[in-house]
NUTOR-110949 format. One line per 2 residues: number of its first residue (from 1); their letters; for each residue x, y, z of C-alpha. Coordinates in steps of 0.1 Angstrom, whole numbers. Example, Ala and Ser with C-alpha at 12.3 -4.5 7.8 and 13.67 -1.06 7.14 Angstrom:
BEGIN
1 = AS = 123 -45 78 ~ 137 -11 71
This chain:
BEGIN
1 = MT = 35 49 -94 ~ 50 72 -121
3 = AD = 36 51 -148 ~ 1 58 -136
5 = YL = 2 95 -129 ~ -19 121 -148
7 = IE = -24 158 -144 ~ -54 174 -160
9 = ET = -61 211 -156 ~ -98 216 -148
11 = GT = -98 254 -149 ~ -95 285 -128
13 = RR = -121 303 -106 ~ -123 331 -80
15 = VG = -130 322 -44 ~ -130 342 -12
17 = SR = -152 365 9 ~ -156 402 20
19 = AT = -133 394 50 ~ -105 377 31
21 = GR = -109 392 -4 ~ -111 373 -36
23 = VE = -84 354 -54 ~ -81 334 -86
25 = VR = -73 297 -80 ~ -63 269 -104
27 = SS = -76 234 -100 ~ -62 201 -115
29 = RN = -72 165 -114 ~ -43 142 -105
31 = RV = -42 104 -108 ~ -17 85 -87
33 = GG = -16 48 -86 ~ -52 44 -98
35 = LE = -67 69 -74 ~ -77 104 -84
37 = IV = -75 136 -64 ~ -85 171 -72
39 = VT = -60 198 -61 ~ -67 235 -58
41 = RF = -38 260 -58 ~ -39 294 -42
43 = PS = -11 315 -58 ~ 14 330 -35
45 = MA = 7 367 -27 ~ 41 371 -10
47 = AE = 66 396 -22 ~ 91 367 -23
49 = QG = 83 330 -26 ~ 80 315 8
51 = RT = 73 280 21 ~ 46 259 3
53 = FV = 16 249 24 ~ -3 217 16
55 = LV = -37 212 34 ~ -56 179 39
57 = HG = -92 179 51 ~ -110 155 74
59 = IG = -137 128 69 ~ -167 136 48
61 = TS = -156 171 40 ~ -135 188 13
63 = SR = -108 214 9 ~ -135 241 6
65 = YF = -136 247 43 ~ -98 257 42
67 = HP = -105 288 20 ~ -104 313 49
69 = VA = -71 300 63 ~ -57 295 28
71 = AQ = -63 331 19 ~ -41 340 49
73 = LA = -14 315 42 ~ -12 326 6
75 = KA = 3 359 19 ~ 33 338 30
77 = GA = 37 312 2 ~ 19 290 -23
79 = VF = -10 270 -10 ~ -23 236 -23
81 = LV = -57 223 -11 ~ -61 185 -16
83 = DL = -95 168 -20 ~ -86 132 -10
85 = PG = -100 103 -31 ~ -138 102 -29
87 = FG = -141 135 -12 ~ -151 170 -25
89 = AS = -145 173 -62 ~ -124 140 -64
91 = PN = -141 110 -81 ~ -156 83 -59
93 = PR = -132 53 -61 ~ -161 29 -55
95 = RM = -143 11 -27 ~ -129 17 7
97 = VT = -96 37 6 ~ -73 32 37
99 = IE = -53 58 56 ~ -22 44 40
101 = EH = -36 47 5 ~ -47 83 11
103 = AD = -11 90 23 ~ 4 72 -7
105 = VL = -16 93 -31 ~ -5 125 -13
107 = AG = 31 114 -14 ~ 29 107 -51
109 = FL = 14 141 -57 ~ 41 159 -38
111 = RL = 70 140 -54 ~ 57 141 -90
113 = EN = 47 177 -88 ~ 82 184 -73
115 = IQ = 69 202 -43 ~ 99 206 -21
117 = NP = 97 204 17 ~ 62 218 22
119 = VV = 45 225 54 ~ 20 196 55
121 = IG = -12 204 74 ~ -40 180 83
123 = HS = -73 187 100 ~ -93 161 119
125 = MG = -91 127 100 ~ -66 145 78
127 = TQ = -41 145 107 ~ -42 107 105
129 = VV = -33 109 68 ~ -5 134 71
131 = SR = 10 117 102 ~ 11 84 82
133 = LV = 28 104 54 ~ 56 118 75
135 = VD = 63 85 92 ~ 64 65 60
137 = RP = 83 92 40 ~ 102 115 64
139 = EL = 123 128 35 ~ 93 148 21
141 = TD = 91 174 48 ~ 105 187 80
143 = RL = 73 206 91 ~ 40 191 102
145 = VL = 8 208 115 ~ -20 188 132
147 = LA = -52 208 135 ~ -79 193 158
149 = PT = -63 158 158 ~ -86 128 160
151 = TN = -95 105 174 ~ -92 105 212
153 = PA = -85 69 221 ~ -108 71 251
155 = ER = -138 78 227 ~ -132 55 197
157 = RL = -169 46 195 ~ -192 56 167
159 = GT = -220 67 190 ~ -196 89 211
161 = QA = -181 106 180 ~ -216 112 166
163 = RR = -226 129 198 ~ -194 150 198
165 = LL = -201 160 162 ~ -236 171 170
167 = AD = -224 191 199 ~ -199 208 175
169 = LF = -226 215 149 ~ -244 239 173
171 = IE = -214 261 179 ~ -198 262 145
173 = RP = -203 292 122 ~ -232 288 98
175 = SA = -208 291 68 ~ -188 262 81
177 = NA = -219 241 87 ~ -232 249 52
179 = IV = -199 237 36 ~ -198 205 57
181 = AV = -234 196 52 ~ -231 199 14
183 = DY = -199 179 14 ~ -211 152 36
185 = LF = -245 146 20 ~ -240 154 -17
187 = RC = -203 154 -26 ~ -189 126 -5
189 = GV = -222 108 0 ~ -233 87 29
191 = PY = -222 52 15 ~ -186 64 9
193 = FL = -185 83 42 ~ -196 51 61
195 = SQ = -168 32 43 ~ -143 57 57
197 = VP = -155 55 93 ~ -132 26 102
199 = NL = -103 48 92 ~ -114 72 119
201 = LE = -121 48 146 ~ -95 19 141
203 = DH = -64 39 132 ~ -43 42 164
205 = IE = -25 74 155 ~ -8 74 190
207 = DR = 12 43 181 ~ 31 62 153
209 = LP = 34 97 167 ~ 66 88 185
211 = LV = 81 80 151 ~ 74 115 136
213 = QA = 106 133 129 ~ 91 165 115
215 = KT = 89 195 138 ~ 52 195 146
217 = LV = 26 220 156 ~ -6 208 173
219 = VR = -36 232 173 ~ -71 229 187
221 = GD = -100 253 192 ~ -105 263 228
223 = HD = -142 252 226 ~ -137 220 205
225 = PI = -161 193 218 ~ -145 166 196
227 = VP = -109 171 206 ~ -103 175 244
229 = RE = -74 196 255 ~ -59 166 273
231 = WA = -58 147 240 ~ -43 175 220
233 = ER = -16 179 247 ~ -9 142 246
235 = VA = -5 142 209 ~ 21 169 212
237 = AL = 39 151 241 ~ 41 118 221
239 = IP = 60 136 192 ~ 97 142 199
241 = NA = 97 178 186 ~ 62 193 190
243 = VS = 43 220 207 ~ 5 224 214
245 = RE = -14 257 210 ~ -50 268 210
247 = VA = -70 293 190 ~ -105 307 195
249 = GP = -133 285 184 ~ -148 249 180
251 = HV = -136 221 157 ~ -134 238 123
253 = IM = -108 265 135 ~ -101 275 99
255 = HS = -134 293 100 ~ -137 305 136
257 = DP = -101 319 137 ~ -84 317 103
259 = IG = -60 346 111 ~ -49 332 144
261 = TA = -46 297 129 ~ -26 310 99
263 = EL = -2 331 121 ~ 7 300 142
265 = IV = 13 280 110 ~ 34 307 94
267 = EH = 55 311 125 ~ 59 273 127
269 = AQ = 72 273 91 ~ 101 295 98
271 = P = 136 279 99
């Protein structure tokens, strides 16, 4: 993998909002094993360097919807936002990429950038990627966060998930819906999105959760129609060292309650 690894700086820009303030972030394109990802770094605004936080998005979307919570986490340490292969700013690989391959690319990035023991955070389908990562490579981190973990085994049907997604659409913030809509339709694109649906529906995350060694935090929104409370609690119960918590909001809790979500993550990051 090291023989096929490339870092290309793609520039800096300022992101944020009135609520979170604006911060200058740096982006780079990283090639690992023939697959490319784009990574955005929020510089740490902490007085002393704290833990590093690495955030991984869900299906169809990109790291852009993490910006509100990333701005909060940057007060406690450096933050890396990953666009998985084919999503967001990352190039389309022109083929289906498996959960294992997504996890392999993430692992390569962490190792070759020498990111030591980060807090690895996945949202929605991103929880499937990061759980695969920590099971296959437990030496990379001792802290895991699963935000809105999918999919509920009782509802692993495309039609059911589509109805759940539609229900969530009506209760999300307009800003979250705008990001998701652009990412789904124009950045990821329908063909690649459809190639990734089997990852969402056929990956049995519950089979590997008992193998997770990292201390784990499971978080869902208290009005999330996609992730039932019973499923979030079961996810935590299957992991040897895990707790389940709720924050205010639907599925995209990084927008509905970025402060509450960040506070739980920072607390979880402590030794």
